[in-house]
N, CA, C and O atoms as a Tinker XYZ file with bonds, in Angstrom:
   384  protein
     1  N     -5.873000  -13.858000   -7.326000    73     2
     2  CA    -4.899000  -14.124000   -6.326000    64     1     3
     3  C     -5.443000  -15.279000   -5.496000    63     2     4     5
     4  O     -6.605000  -15.253000   -5.090000    81     3
     5  N     -4.619000  -16.293000   -5.239000    73     3     6
     6  CA    -5.019000  -17.446000   -4.428000    64     5     7
     7  C     -4.222000  -17.410000   -3.131000    63     6     8     9
     8  O     -2.993000  -17.348000   -3.145000    81     7
     9  N     -4.934000  -17.449000   -2.016000    73     7    10
    10  CA    -4.304000  -17.384000   -0.709000    64     9    11
    11  C     -3.975000  -18.781000   -0.192000    63    10    12    13
    12  O     -4.396000  -19.787000   -0.762000    81    11
    13  N     -3.227000  -18.817000    0.879000    73    11    14
    14  CA    -2.776000  -20.078000    1.466000    64    13    15
    15  C     -3.944000  -20.992000    1.823000    63    14    16    17
    16  O     -3.821000  -22.215000    1.751000    81    15
    17  N     -5.080000  -20.402000    2.208000    73    15    18
    18  CA    -6.247000  -21.216000    2.572000    64    17    19
    19  C     -7.119000  -21.555000    1.356000    63    18    20    21
    20  O     -8.254000  -22.006000    1.506000    81    19
    21  N     -6.576000  -21.333000    0.148000    73    19    22
    22  CA    -7.232000  -21.618000   -1.132000    64    21    23
    23  C     -8.380000  -20.674000   -1.468000    63    22    24    25
    24  O     -9.088000  -20.902000   -2.449000    81    23
    25  N     -8.585000  -19.616000   -0.677000    73    23    26
    26  CA    -9.568000  -18.606000   -1.052000    64    25    27
    27  C     -9.014000  -17.817000   -2.229000    63    26    28    29
    28  O     -7.804000  -17.622000   -2.352000    81    27
    29  N     -9.919000  -17.368000   -3.091000    73    27    30
    30  CA    -9.525000  -16.655000   -4.304000    64    29    31
    31  C    -10.060000  -15.231000   -4.239000    63    30    32    33
    32  O    -11.212000  -15.010000   -3.866000    81    31
    33  N     -9.222000  -14.270000   -4.603000    73    31    34
    34  CA    -9.626000  -12.870000   -4.714000    64    33    35
    35  C     -9.362000  -12.451000   -6.151000    63    34    36    37
    36  O     -8.211000  -12.402000   -6.584000    81    35
    37  N    -10.433000  -12.144000   -6.898000    73    35    38
    38  CA   -10.292000  -11.733000   -8.295000    64    37    39
    39  C     -9.672000  -10.338000   -8.350000    63    38    40    41
    40  O    -10.103000   -9.435000   -7.632000    81    39
    41  N     -8.670000  -10.166000   -9.194000    73    39    42
    42  CA    -8.025000   -8.871000   -9.384000    64    41    43
    43  C     -7.796000   -8.647000  -10.866000    63    42    44    45
    44  O     -7.719000   -9.598000  -11.643000    81    43
    45  N     -7.687000   -7.385000  -11.253000    73    43    46
    46  CA    -7.329000   -7.049000  -12.625000    64    45    47
    47  C     -5.822000   -6.958000  -12.780000    63    46    48    49
    48  O     -5.275000   -7.293000  -13.830000    81    47
    49  N     -5.152000   -6.502000  -11.724000    73    47    50
    50  CA    -3.718000   -6.273000  -11.815000    64    49    51
    51  C     -3.109000   -6.266000  -10.426000    63    50    52    53
    52  O     -3.699000   -5.727000   -9.490000    81    51
    53  N     -1.945000   -6.855000  -10.289000    73    51    54
    54  CA    -1.158000   -6.776000   -9.064000    64    53    55
    55  C      0.206000   -6.247000   -9.465000    63    54    56    57
    56  O      0.862000   -6.803000  -10.345000    81    55
    57  N      0.632000   -5.171000   -8.817000    73    55    58
    58  CA     1.950000   -4.610000   -9.091000    64    57    59
    59  C      2.818000   -4.870000   -7.874000    63    58    60    61
    60  O      2.452000   -4.507000   -6.757000    81    59
    61  N      3.960000   -5.493000   -8.085000    73    59    62
    62  CA     4.896000   -5.781000   -7.006000    64    61    63
    63  C      6.195000   -5.074000   -7.336000    63    62    64    65
    64  O      6.718000   -5.210000   -8.442000    81    63
    65  N      6.719000   -4.318000   -6.379000    73    63    66
    66  CA     7.946000   -3.571000   -6.618000    64    65    67
    67  C      8.761000   -3.515000   -5.342000    63    66    68    69
    68  O      8.205000   -3.543000   -4.244000    81    67
    69  N     10.076000   -3.437000   -5.480000    73    67    70
    70  CA    10.961000   -3.313000   -4.326000    64    69    71
    71  C     12.047000   -2.299000   -4.654000    63    70    72    73
    72  O     12.427000   -2.141000   -5.814000    81    71
    73  N     12.542000   -1.618000   -3.641000    73    71    74
    74  CA    13.593000   -0.636000   -3.861000    64    73    75
    75  C     13.707000    0.308000   -2.691000    63    74    76    77
    76  O     13.019000    0.133000   -1.685000    81    75
    77  N     14.570000    1.316000   -2.803000    73    75    78
    78  CA    14.768000    2.241000   -1.697000    64    77    79
    79  C     14.159000    3.607000   -1.957000    63    78    80    81
    80  O     14.090000    4.425000   -1.040000    81    79
    81  N     13.720000    3.878000   -3.170000    73    79    82
    82  CA    13.034000    5.126000   -3.490000    64    81    83
    83  C     11.651000    4.786000   -4.026000    63    82    84    85
    84  O     11.472000    3.784000   -4.719000    81    83
    85  N     10.676000    5.627000   -3.698000    73    83    86
    86  CA     9.343000    5.326000   -4.216000    64    85    87
    87  C      9.312000    5.439000   -5.741000    63    86    88    89
    88  O      9.558000    6.511000   -6.293000    81    87
    89  N      9.015000    4.353000   -6.404000    73    87    90
    90  CA     8.870000    4.337000   -7.861000    64    89    91
    91  C      7.389000    4.558000   -8.147000    63    90    92    93
    92  O      6.621000    3.603000   -8.269000    81    91
    93  N      7.003000    5.803000   -8.250000    73    91    94
    94  CA     5.590000    6.149000   -8.282000    64    93    95
    95  C      5.097000    6.658000   -9.637000    63    94    96    97
    96  O      4.025000    7.259000   -9.712000    81    95
    97  N      5.853000    6.430000  -10.700000    73    95    98
    98  CA     5.452000    6.967000  -12.001000    64    97    99
    99  C      4.102000    6.417000  -12.460000    63    98   100   101
   100  O      3.283000    7.168000  -12.990000    81    99
   101  N      3.860000    5.133000  -12.268000    73    99   102
   102  CA     2.570000    4.554000  -12.642000    64   101   103
   103  C      1.438000    5.252000  -11.893000    63   102   104   105
   104  O      0.400000    5.563000  -12.478000    81   103
   105  N      1.639000    5.496000  -10.601000    73   103   106
   106  CA     0.628000    6.186000   -9.800000    64   105   107
   107  C      0.433000    7.621000  -10.289000    63   106   108   109
   108  O     -0.697000    8.106000  -10.356000    81   107
   109  N      1.520000    8.296000  -10.629000    73   107   110
   110  CA     1.415000    9.653000  -11.186000    64   109   111
   111  C      0.602000    9.635000  -12.470000    63   110   112   113
   112  O     -0.289000   10.460000  -12.672000    81   111
   113  N      0.925000    8.672000  -13.342000    73   111   114
   114  CA     0.220000    8.557000  -14.620000    64   113   115
   115  C     -1.268000    8.288000  -14.425000    63   114   116   117
   116  O     -2.086000    8.662000  -15.265000    81   115
   117  N     -1.614000    7.643000  -13.324000    73   115   118
   118  CA    -3.018000    7.345000  -13.013000    64   117   119
   119  C     -3.719000    8.500000  -12.306000    63   118   120   121
   120  O     -4.926000    8.443000  -12.068000    81   119
   121  N     -2.962000    9.553000  -11.968000    73   119   122
   122  CA    -3.556000   10.709000  -11.308000    64   121   123
   123  C     -3.742000   10.559000   -9.816000    63   122   124   125
   124  O     -4.512000   11.306000   -9.213000    81   123
   125  N     -3.045000    9.600000   -9.199000    73   123   126
   126  CA    -3.152000    9.444000   -7.748000    64   125   127
   127  C     -2.412000   10.570000   -7.040000    63   126   128   129
   128  O     -1.482000   11.158000   -7.591000    81   127
   129  N     -2.834000   10.861000   -5.820000    73   127   130
   130  CA    -2.155000   11.881000   -5.020000    64   129   131
   131  C     -0.757000   11.384000   -4.660000    63   130   132   133
   132  O     -0.579000   10.264000   -4.181000    81   131
   133  N      0.229000   12.247000   -4.905000    73   131   134
   134  CA     1.631000   11.939000   -4.648000    64   133   135
   135  C      2.158000   12.950000   -3.634000    63   134   136   137
   136  O      1.796000   14.125000   -3.684000    81   135
   137  N      2.998000   12.506000   -2.729000    73   135   138
   138  CA     3.598000   13.401000   -1.749000    64   137   139
   139  C      4.567000   14.378000   -2.396000    63   138   140   141
   140  O      5.018000   14.165000   -3.522000    81   139
   141  N      4.880000   15.436000   -1.687000    73   139   142
   142  CA     5.772000   16.481000   -2.192000    64   141   143
   143  C      7.121000   15.921000   -2.646000    63   142   144   145
   144  O      7.668000   16.369000   -3.654000    81   143
   145  N      7.652000   14.957000   -1.918000    73   143   146
   146  CA     8.951000   14.356000   -2.261000    64   145   147
   147  C      8.802000   12.958000   -2.844000    63   146   148   149
   148  O      9.760000   12.185000   -2.864000    81   147
   149  N      7.611000   12.635000   -3.317000    73   147   150
   150  CA     7.347000   11.337000   -3.922000    64   149   151
   151  C      6.626000   10.404000   -2.980000    63   150   152   153
   152  O      6.518000   10.663000   -1.782000    81   151
   153  N      6.142000    9.331000   -3.529000    73   151   154
   154  CA     5.383000    8.354000   -2.755000    64   153   155
   155  C      3.891000    8.555000   -2.921000    63   154   156   157
   156  O      3.406000    9.684000   -2.994000    81   155
   157  N      3.171000    7.451000   -2.979000    73   155   158
   158  CA     1.722000    7.470000   -3.141000    64   157   159
   159  C      1.085000    7.672000   -1.770000    63   158   160   161
   160  O      1.287000    6.861000   -0.866000    81   159
   161  N      0.330000    8.730000   -1.614000    73   159   162
   162  CA    -0.317000    9.033000   -0.333000    64   161   163
   163  C     -1.374000    7.969000   -0.037000    63   162   164   165
   164  O     -2.242000    7.690000   -0.864000    81   163
   165  N     -1.282000    7.378000    1.170000    73   163   166
   166  CA    -2.261000    6.382000    1.617000    64   165   167
   167  C     -2.811000    6.768000    2.985000    63   166   168   169
   168  O     -2.186000    7.504000    3.748000    81   167
   169  N     -4.004000    6.245000    3.267000    73   167   170
   170  CA    -4.603000    6.468000    4.583000    64   169   171
   171  C     -4.309000    5.273000    5.493000    63   170   172   173
   172  O     -3.476000    4.427000    5.168000    81   171
   173  N     -4.993000    5.213000    6.625000    73   171   174
   174  CA    -4.745000    4.141000    7.601000    64   173   175
   175  C     -5.163000    2.756000    7.119000    63   174   176   177
   176  O     -4.830000    1.754000    7.752000    81   175
   177  N     -5.891000    2.693000    6.001000    73   175   178
   178  CA    -6.295000    1.404000    5.438000    64   177   179
   179  C     -5.509000    1.082000    4.166000    63   178   180   181
   180  O     -5.843000    0.142000    3.446000    81   179
   181  N     -4.464000    1.868000    3.896000    73   179   182
   182  CA    -3.613000    1.723000    2.700000    64   181   183
   183  C     -4.351000    2.073000    1.417000    63   182   184   185
   184  O     -3.929000    1.674000    0.332000    81   183
   185  N     -5.448000    2.814000    1.530000    73   183   186
   186  CA    -6.171000    3.291000    0.357000    64   185   187
   187  C     -5.511000    4.554000   -0.173000    63   186   188   189
   188  O     -5.062000    5.400000    0.599000    81   187
   189  N     -5.454000    4.675000   -1.492000    73   187   190
   190  CA    -4.913000    5.867000   -2.140000    64   189   191
   191  C     -6.039000    6.872000   -2.351000    63   190   192   193
   192  O     -7.147000    6.684000   -1.850000    81   191
   193  N     -5.754000    7.937000   -3.094000    73   191   194
   194  CA    -6.786000    8.927000   -3.397000    64   193   195
   195  C     -7.875000    8.347000   -4.295000    63   194   196   197
   196  O     -8.947000    8.940000   -4.413000    81   195
   197  N     -7.628000    7.220000   -4.919000    73   195   198
   198  CA    -8.652000    6.469000   -5.653000    64   197   199
   199  C     -9.016000    5.277000   -4.774000    63   198   200   201
   200  O     -8.188000    4.387000   -4.582000    81   199
   201  N    -10.237000    5.235000   -4.233000    73   199   202
   202  CA   -10.588000    4.183000   -3.279000    64   201   203
   203  C    -10.563000    2.768000   -3.857000    63   202   204   205
   204  O    -10.721000    1.802000   -3.110000    81   203
   205  N    -10.370000    2.627000   -5.163000    73   203   206
   206  CA   -10.258000    1.302000   -5.771000    64   205   207
   207  C     -8.806000    0.837000   -5.859000    63   206   208   209
   208  O     -8.530000   -0.266000   -6.331000    81   207
   209  N     -7.871000    1.690000   -5.399000    73   207   210
   210  CA    -6.446000    1.372000   -5.508000    64   209   211
   211  C     -5.796000    1.473000   -4.135000    63   210   212   213
   212  O     -5.976000    2.465000   -3.428000    81   211
   213  N     -5.040000    0.443000   -3.761000    73   211   214
   214  CA    -4.282000    0.432000   -2.516000    64   213   215
   215  C     -2.798000    0.462000   -2.839000    63   214   216   217
   216  O     -2.386000    0.061000   -3.928000    81   215
   217  N     -2.001000    0.933000   -1.900000    73   215   218
   218  CA    -0.544000    0.932000   -2.058000    64   217   219
   219  C      0.084000    0.494000   -0.743000    63   218   220   221
   220  O     -0.392000    0.851000    0.335000    81   219
   221  N      1.160000   -0.285000   -0.844000    73   219   222
   222  CA     1.889000   -0.749000    0.336000    64   221   223
   223  C      3.383000   -0.699000    0.069000    63   222   224   225
   224  O      3.819000   -0.611000   -1.079000    81   223
   225  N      4.157000   -0.756000    1.133000    73   223   226
   226  CA     5.610000   -0.836000    1.007000    64   225   227
   227  C      6.258000    0.510000    0.757000    63   226   228   229
   228  O      5.746000    1.551000    1.167000    81   227
   229  N      7.390000    0.472000    0.079000    73   227   230
   230  CA     8.218000    1.667000   -0.076000    64   229   231
   231  C      7.644000    2.711000   -1.021000    63   230   232   233
   232  O      8.161000    3.827000   -1.081000    81   231
   233  N      6.599000    2.385000   -1.755000    73   231   234
   234  CA     5.958000    3.388000   -2.601000    64   233   235
   235  C      4.885000    4.158000   -1.823000    63   234   236   237
   236  O      4.480000    5.245000   -2.234000    81   235
   237  N      4.430000    3.600000   -0.710000    73   235   238
   238  CA     3.326000    4.178000    0.051000    64   237   239
   239  C      3.820000    5.250000    1.023000    63   238   240   241
   240  O      4.734000    5.018000    1.814000    81   239
   241  N      3.207000    6.408000    0.947000    73   239   242
   242  CA     3.517000    7.528000    1.850000    64   241   243
   243  C      2.387000    7.625000    2.870000    63   242   244   245
   244  O      1.280000    8.060000    2.554000    81   243
   245  N      2.684000    7.218000    4.080000    73   243   246
   246  CA     1.691000    7.227000    5.156000    64   245   247
   247  C      2.130000    8.226000    6.215000    63   246   248   249
   248  O      3.254000    8.162000    6.712000    81   247
   249  N      1.239000    9.147000    6.557000    73   247   250
   250  CA     1.528000   10.118000    7.612000    64   249   251
   251  C      2.854000   10.833000    7.343000    63   250   252   253
   252  O      3.653000   11.039000    8.257000    81   251
   253  N      3.079000   11.208000    6.087000    73   251   254
   254  CA     4.290000   11.907000    5.635000    64   253   255
   255  C      5.562000   11.074000    5.775000    63   254   256   257
   256  O      6.662000   11.626000    5.794000    81   255
   257  N      5.422000    9.747000    5.874000    73   255   258
   258  CA     6.590000    8.874000    6.038000    64   257   259
   259  C      6.572000    7.746000    5.020000    63   258   260   261
   260  O      5.524000    7.178000    4.710000    81   259
   261  N      7.761000    7.436000    4.509000    73   259   262
   262  CA     7.972000    6.241000    3.697000    64   261   263
   263  C      8.946000    5.375000    4.477000    63   262   264   265
   264  O      9.976000    5.856000    4.950000    81   263
   265  N      8.618000    4.101000    4.609000    73   263   266
   266  CA     9.420000    3.202000    5.426000    64   265   267
   267  C     10.288000    2.324000    4.539000    63   266   268   269
   268  O      9.778000    1.634000    3.657000    81   267
   269  N     11.574000    2.346000    4.763000    73   267   270
   270  CA    12.500000    1.502000    4.022000    64   269   271
   271  C     12.823000    0.233000    4.774000    63   270   272   273
   272  O     13.919000   -0.313000    4.642000    81   271
   273  N     11.885000   -0.236000    5.554000    73   271   274
   274  CA    12.085000   -1.422000    6.384000    64   273   275
   275  C     11.059000   -2.492000    6.024000    63   274   276   277
   276  O      9.974000   -2.188000    5.528000    81   275
   277  N     11.411000   -3.729000    6.278000    73   275   278
   278  CA    10.530000   -4.842000    5.940000    64   277   279
   279  C      9.292000   -4.885000    6.837000    63   278   280   281
   280  O      8.183000   -5.077000    6.337000    81   279
   281  N      9.457000   -4.711000    8.136000    73   279   282
   282  CA     8.337000   -4.877000    9.072000    64   281   283
   283  C      7.149000   -3.971000    8.747000    63   282   284   285
   284  O      6.020000   -4.463000    8.717000    81   283
   285  N      7.347000   -2.661000    8.501000    73   283   286
   286  CA     6.191000   -1.841000    8.132000    64   285   287
   287  C      5.544000   -2.298000    6.818000    63   286   288   289
   288  O      4.327000   -2.208000    6.659000    81   287
   289  N      6.357000   -2.786000    5.887000    73   287   290
   290  CA     5.802000   -3.301000    4.632000    64   289   291
   291  C      4.898000   -4.499000    4.864000    63   290   292   293
   292  O      3.832000   -4.609000    4.259000    81   291
   293  N      5.329000   -5.401000    5.748000    73   291   294
   294  CA     4.492000   -6.554000    6.093000    64   293   295
   295  C      3.188000   -6.095000    6.746000    63   294   296   297
   296  O      2.115000   -6.611000    6.433000    81   295
   297  N      3.290000   -5.124000    7.653000    73   295   298
   298  CA     2.086000   -4.634000    8.327000    64   297   299
   299  C      1.145000   -3.955000    7.334000    63   298   300   301
   300  O     -0.073000   -4.108000    7.422000    81   299
   301  N      1.715000   -3.203000    6.386000    73   299   302
   302  CA     0.879000   -2.587000    5.347000    64   301   303
   303  C      0.185000   -3.659000    4.509000    63   302   304   305
   304  O     -0.992000   -3.520000    4.175000    81   303
   305  N      0.902000   -4.718000    4.170000    73   303   306
   306  CA     0.305000   -5.805000    3.383000    64   305   307
   307  C     -0.856000   -6.443000    4.142000    63   306   308   309
   308  O     -1.899000   -6.725000    3.552000    81   307
   309  N     -0.684000   -6.673000    5.444000    73   307   310
   310  CA    -1.764000   -7.231000    6.261000    64   309   311
   311  C     -2.952000   -6.274000    6.306000    63   310   312   313
   312  O     -4.105000   -6.696000    6.229000    81   311
   313  N     -2.657000   -4.978000    6.432000    73   311   314
   314  CA    -3.717000   -3.972000    6.458000    64   313   315
   315  C     -4.458000   -3.938000    5.129000    63   314   316   317
   316  O     -5.688000   -3.890000    5.106000    81   315
   317  N     -3.720000   -3.962000    4.023000    73   315   318
   318  CA    -4.347000   -3.945000    2.699000    64   317   319
   319  C     -5.232000   -5.171000    2.501000    63   318   320   321
   320  O     -6.339000   -5.058000    1.973000    81   319
   321  N     -4.754000   -6.338000    2.917000    73   319   322
   322  CA    -5.555000   -7.556000    2.807000    64   321   323
   323  C     -6.839000   -7.422000    3.614000    63   322   324   325
   324  O     -7.911000   -7.805000    3.146000    81   323
   325  N     -6.735000   -6.884000    4.813000    73   323   326
   326  CA    -7.915000   -6.660000    5.642000    64   325   327
   327  C     -8.890000   -5.722000    4.930000    63   326   328   329
   328  O    -10.094000   -5.975000    4.907000    81   327
   329  N     -8.372000   -4.648000    4.355000    73   327   330
   330  CA    -9.218000   -3.695000    3.634000    64   329   331
   331  C     -9.921000   -4.382000    2.467000    63   330   332   333
   332  O    -11.123000   -4.200000    2.273000    81   331
   333  N     -9.181000   -5.167000    1.693000    73   331   334
   334  CA    -9.746000   -5.838000    0.521000    64   333   335
   335  C    -10.807000   -6.871000    0.880000    63   334   336   337
   336  O    -11.705000   -7.145000    0.083000    81   335
   337  N    -10.707000   -7.440000    2.065000    73   335   338
   338  CA   -11.641000   -8.494000    2.470000    64   337   339
   339  C    -12.693000   -8.000000    3.459000    63   338   340   341
   340  O    -13.379000   -8.804000    4.090000    81   339
   341  N    -12.822000   -6.673000    3.596000    73   339   342
   342  CA   -13.869000   -6.104000    4.435000    64   341   343
   343  C    -13.540000   -6.030000    5.906000    63   342   344   345
   344  O    -14.429000   -5.782000    6.720000    81   343
   345  N    -12.289000   -6.237000    6.272000    73   343   346
   346  CA   -11.879000   -6.148000    7.673000    64   345   347
   347  C    -11.733000   -4.704000    8.120000    63   346   348   349
   348  O    -11.955000   -3.773000    7.345000    81   347
   349  N    -11.358000   -4.530000    9.370000    73   347   350
   350  CA   -11.224000   -3.170000    9.900000    64   349   351
   351  C     -9.840000   -2.897000   10.490000    63   350   352   353
   352  O     -9.693000   -2.024000   11.345000    81   351
   353  N     -8.827000   -3.635000   10.041000    73   351   354
   354  CA    -7.458000   -3.403000   10.497000    64   353   355
   355  C     -6.970000   -2.066000    9.968000    63   354   356   357
   356  O     -7.223000   -1.721000    8.814000    81   355
   357  N     -6.276000   -1.318000   10.801000    73   355   358
   358  CA    -5.683000   -0.045000   10.395000    64   357   359
   359  C     -4.173000   -0.132000   10.558000    63   358   360   361
   360  O     -3.669000   -0.760000   11.489000    81   359
   361  N     -3.460000    0.508000    9.635000    73   359   362
   362  CA    -2.004000    0.487000    9.682000    64   361   363
   363  C     -1.509000    1.281000   10.874000    63   362   364   365
   364  O     -1.920000    2.419000   11.097000    81   363
   365  N     -0.633000    0.673000   11.624000    73   363   366
   366  CA     0.049000    1.326000   12.736000    64   365   367
   367  C      1.498000    0.893000   12.678000    63   366   368   369
   368  O      1.798000   -0.232000   12.278000    81   367
   369  N      2.390000    1.769000   13.070000    73   367   370
   370  CA     3.801000    1.418000   13.078000    64   369   371
   371  C      4.379000    1.786000   14.436000    63   370   372   373
   372  O      4.046000    2.828000   15.001000    81   371
   373  N      5.238000    0.932000   14.949000    73   371   374
   374  CA     5.907000    1.225000   16.216000    64   373   375
   375  C      6.885000    2.369000   16.005000    63   374   376   377
   376  O      7.483000    2.464000   14.933000    81   375
   377  N      7.066000    3.237000   16.988000    73   375   378
   378  CA     8.046000    4.321000   16.848000    64   377   379
   379  C      9.430000    3.764000   16.538000    63   378   380   381
   380  O      9.866000    2.772000   17.121000    81   379
   381  N     10.098000    4.418000   15.619000    73   379   382
   382  CA    11.435000    3.970000   15.212000    64   381   383
   383  C     12.486000    4.820000   15.891000    63   382   384
   384  O     13.681000    4.607000   15.684000    81   383
């Protein structure tokens, strides 16, 4: 992955998905923790039950919530980037 500042982050795979329901079959197949009603369970750093895998956006179940809005997805992406680069940003969402 090449960022705007030309820094490179080596990855094996990037999965990008959009929709209104969590499409979590790949995560299920990988044995990741899934919420009761779907969605990949993530912590405050967007880490899944496998610390080598992060999830963001509408597939990510944070604090028993899945957000169908753009702003939380952007914040999750920023949090995931921070996690991947050794930062200490934690996901927070404004009350809706």
